[in-house]
N, C-alpha and C positions, 0 to 999 in steps of 0.2 A: 405370547407377549415377547417381544424381543428383549435381549439383555441390554441394560443401560450402563453395563460396566464398560468403560473406555478401554479397558485392558482385555476384554474377552478376546478369544481365539478368533473371531470372525471379523475383529476390526483390524485392517492392514496397518494403521499408524498407531503402533505401540510408542510408547515413551523412548524405548531404545532406537527405534527406527526415525524417529523424530530428531534425536541426538546425533544420529549419524548422517543425517541429510544435510548436504551442503547448502549454505546460505546462498539464495539465489542472487545473481548479479542484477537481476531486474527487480529486487526488492524496491518499492516505492518510497522514495526518500522524502516525498511531499504529503505522505500520510498526515503528519502533524498539522501541516498547513490546512489540509482538508478538514480535519477534526476540529480545529479552531473556527473555520468557516461555519460548520454545522452547528457548533456551540454558539456562535454569535446569532445565527438565524433563530435558535431556540429562545436565546436570552431576550431577543428584541421581537418575539412574536411573529416571525417570519418576514420581517421588514428589511427586504434586500438592501435598501439605500443606506442603512445603517451598518452594512458589513462590506462596504465596497473595499476597504483597505485589506481585509481579510481575503476576499476574493482576488484581488490582484496579486497578492503575495502568493497565493496558490498558483494562479496563472504563470507568475515569473518562475517558481520553482518548477512547475511542471515542463514548461519551455525549456529551461536549462538542462532539466534531466533527459528529455528527449533528445536534444540536440547533442548531448553526451553519448547517449546510446547510439545514436546514429554515426557519430564519429568512430565510436568503438567497433561498430558493424564493418565500417568501411575498411578498417585495419586488420579485421580478420578474414583470412582466406576463405572462400567457400568449399573448397575440397581439402 
């Protein structure tokens, strides 16, 4: 049976390694909007028509974030 201890020697992601990992510049800043959309769906029994504002907020956030990433890639030299 495999060990369930997250700090076991066969687990490559110990807390020390996690702490030293740089925060990704591609972290999804729209995760909160996505979570709110999902919560709305659960709250309203899956009725998408009740959650349109949440979906639109997520789409707007995602669009702005992807445009920002695209612009940053244009500024970064390939070599």
